[in-house]
N, C-alpha and C positions, 0 to 999 in steps of 0.2 A: 504493500500500500504506500509506503514511503516513496518508493520509486515513481509512483504515479503522480506525486505532487511536487517533484523536484524539476527545476528548469533544466532543459537539455541544451547542450552546445549546438550552435547553428551549422557547424560543418567541421572539416578537418583541413589542416594547413601544413605545408612543408616547413621544416625548421628554418630554412633559409629565408622564407617569407616572413616568419615571425621575427627573425633577427632584423629584418629591414624595418618593420614597424616598431620594434622595440629599441632600435638604435643600439644594437648590441653586436659584439663579435662572436663568431661561432668557433667553438672548440669541439671537434668531433664530427659526426655524420650530418652534413648539412641537408641531406635528402631524406632524413627521417620524416615520417608522416605523424603529426601530432593531432590527436582527436579530442583532446580536452585538457583542462587544468585541474589539478588536485593538490592536496597537501602532501608533504613528504611521506607521511605514514600510510596514506591511502592510495597514492598515485599508482597507476598500473603501467605496464610497459609501452602504452601508447599515449601517455599523458605527460605534461610538463609540470614541474613543481617549483615553487619559490623557496630559495634558501638565502635569507637576508639577515639572519641572527646567529651569532656564533654559538649560542646556547643550544641550538638545534642541530649542531654539526654531527652529533652521534646518530641522529635519525637519518642523515644522508647515507651513512654506510649500510643501513638496512632498507633503504628505500628502493622501490622497483620502478621509479619513474624513468621515462625514456630520455628526458633532458631536464636541465635545471637552469633557472634564472638566478644569477649570482653576481656579486660585486667582484671587482678585480682583486681587492685586498683579501677577501674571504677565499677566493679561488686559489690563491697561492698557499693557503693553509691546508688544503685538502690533500688526502692521500688516496690511493686506489682509484686513479682516474681512468684506467683502461676500460674500454667498452662503454663509457659514459659520454654524454654530449652536454654542452653547456652554452648558454647565452650569457656572455660576460659583459657587464655594463657598469657605468658610473653610478646609476641610481636604479637598483633592481626592483624596488617597489613601484617606481614609475613605469618601468618596462613591463612589469606584471600587470599594471593598470591598462596599458595599451593593448596587451595581448588579450586580457579578459574582455575588453570592449569589442574585440573582433570575434571572440567566441560567443558572446552574449550581447549582440547589438540591440535587441528589443526586449531585454529581460523584464522590464517593468511595464510594458505596454499591454493594455487590455481593451477589449471592445465593450464600452459601457452600454451599448445598445443590443448586445447579443451574448447573454450569459448561457453557457452550455455545460453539459456533463455535471448535472446536479442530481444527487441521490440522497434523499432524506427518508428515513424510516417513518412509517405511518404513525408510530407511537410517540414520536417526538413532536414538541410544540414550538412553533416558530411565530414570533409576533408578526402581525400584519405590517408593522412599521420597520421590520428588520430587512436588510438587503443581503441576498445570497448571490454571490458572484460565481464565476466559472470554476469548474473542477473542484466541487465541494461535495463531501460525503458526510452525513450526520447519522450516527447510529441510533440505537433504541433508547426511548425514554429520556432524551435530552431536551433541554429548554434553551431557547435563544430569545432574550428579552428585547424590549423596544429600542429602536434606533441603533441597533448593533449592525455591523458590517462583517460578513463572513466570506472570505475568499479574496482573491483567487488562491487556488492550490491549498486547500484545507481538508484535513480529515479530523472529525470529532467523533470520539467513541461513544459508548453507552453511558447513560446516567450522568451526563455532564450538565453543568449549570453555567450559562453565559449571561452575565448581567446586562444592564442598560448601557448604551453608548460605548460598547466594546468594539474594537476593531481587531480582527484576526485574519492574517494572511500568511501564506507560506509556512504552514504549521501542521504537524502531526500531533494529535492529542489523544491519549489513551482514555480509559474509562474512569468515571467518578472524579472528574476534575471540576473545580469551581473557579470561575473567573469573575471577579467583582467588577462593579461599574467603572467605566472610564478607562479601562486598561487597553493598551495597544501591544499586540504581539505579532511579530513577523515582519516588521518594517525594516528598512535598510539600516545597517550599522554605520558607524562613523568612520568611513574609509576614504581618505584623500591622499594623493601623492602630489608633491610640489615639483613643477617643471622649471622653476627658476623665475617664472612670471606670475603664474596662477596655480590654483589647486585643481587637479584632475580627479574626477570621481572614480573610485575603484568600484566596479560593479559588485553588488552583494547578491549572490545567487543561491545561497544555501537556505536552510529551513530552521525552524524551531521544533524541537522534539520534547514533548511533555509526557511524563510517565503517569502511572495510575495514582489516584488519591492525592493529587497536588492541589493546593489552594493558592491562588494569586490574588492579592488584595486590590483595593481600588487605586486607579491612576498609576499603575505600574507600567513600565515599558520593558519588553524583552526583544532584543534585536535578532533578526535572522542570522544564521551563520554566513560568513563571507563566502565559503565554498561548500561546506558540509553542514554541520549541526551547531546550533546553540542548544544545550541540553539541560532540562530540568527533570531530574530523576524522581522516581517514585517516592511519595510521601513528603516532598519538600513543601514548606509553607513560607510564603512571602507576604510580608506586611504591606501596608499602603505605601505608595511613593517610592518603590524600589526600582532601580534601573539595572538591568543585566545587559551588558554589551555583547557584541558578536563573538561567537566561538567559546563563550564561557560554558563550563560544565559544572553543575551543582549536583553533587551525589546525594544518595538516599537520606531522607529524614533530617535534612539540614533546615534550620529555621533562621530567617533573616528579618530583622526589625526595620521599621520605617525609615525612609530617607537615606538608605544605604545605596551606594553605587559600586558596581564591580566592573572594572575595565576589561577589555578584550582578551580572550584566550587564557584567562585564569581558570584553574581547576580547583574546586572546593570539595573537600572530602565528605564522608558520611558523618551524620550526627553532629555537625558543626552548629554552634550557637553564635550568632552575630548580632550585636546590639545596634541601636539606632544611630543614624548619621555616620556610619562607618564608611570610609573610602578605601577601596582595595585596588592597588595598581594592577596593570596588565601583565600577562605571561608569568603568573606566579603559581605555586603549588601550595595549597592550604591543606594540611593533613587531617585525618579523621579525628573526631572528638575534640577539635580545637574550640576554645571559647574566646571571643573577641569583644572587648568592652566597648561601650557606647563612645562614639566620636573618635575612635581609633583611626589612625592612618597607616595602613599596612603597605609596606614598600618592599618586603623581602619574603622569601618562602618561609612557611611556618611548619615546624615538625608536628606530628600527631600528638595528641594528649596535652597540648600546650595552652596556657591561659595568657593572653596578652592584652595590653591596653596602652593608651597614649599615642602621641604623634611626634616623631615616628614611633610605631608600636614596638614595645619591648615586653619582656616577660613581666607578668603581673606583679610579682614580688619586687622586681627592680623598679617598676612604675610606682608602687606604693612607697618604697624607700625614697625615691626621687621627690615625691610629693611631701614627705615628712621633712627632708633636708631643705627643700625650697621654702617650706613654711617657717622653719627655724631661721633661715637666712633673712627672710623678710622681717620677722619679728626683731631680729638683732638690729636691723637698720631703721626700725620705727623710732 
């Protein structure tokens, strides 16, 4: 079912053509046929992947991609280059944007006058004021309330509750999920590449994947994946006004309080408790059973079973000692 709601690339291209539009040099087989773009971990032998961060260099060595978009400086750090092809450039993220725009030129275009492929179970209730767009499936005993917009490219499972003024697109939702009023799920993530004069939009072509028994509060935003998934796993609970950026994964039974923001590609473990107004930077790993105090600013990976607080966030005991010492220093100077 997930495959039915994902956007497909518009065609295939020779690597030498992609090099020309990406303003990159080719190292390897210029006549390779590339049929799509994917992540390092998921790319197949006919897809190209982006490698622009040294922290993902180990994934390169296990990747099956046909070719890689990479910077000149990072290319010199690689080993085992035999049988691999590269587009080497000054700004790999910008080159990646150019290539994605060729594979997905019309990824957000829909015909507002012709909605097709709509399948709604008879037992589900849809408000007469709701709008159901193309390529939407809704399972048994689900409810869609007034002025909500569902689609395009949405699967909603059984026994789901969609509140008022909710917008859901590019999303797979399992059973028994609650989405409160005003929430937006599946819109584009914040992806732009600078070309020296202006910002170029990086197409967002992935989806949001929501597991069973998830509840999302009012006025939350969950961005679609840039290529594959933003994932909210089974049993997760999000308070009001929570923002989840593209490619974030939140594992089972984690709870996040209001006004928290999680930046792109961060992975949060199981049974994590996150207080209100927490900011979590991108590309981090937050271990299982972590507890994060309110208004913390998380800038580094956090090991499992850890309690942290403060900005920048530190171990809770350290944070409490800092507060005591600071209070004593202030009193001395009164």
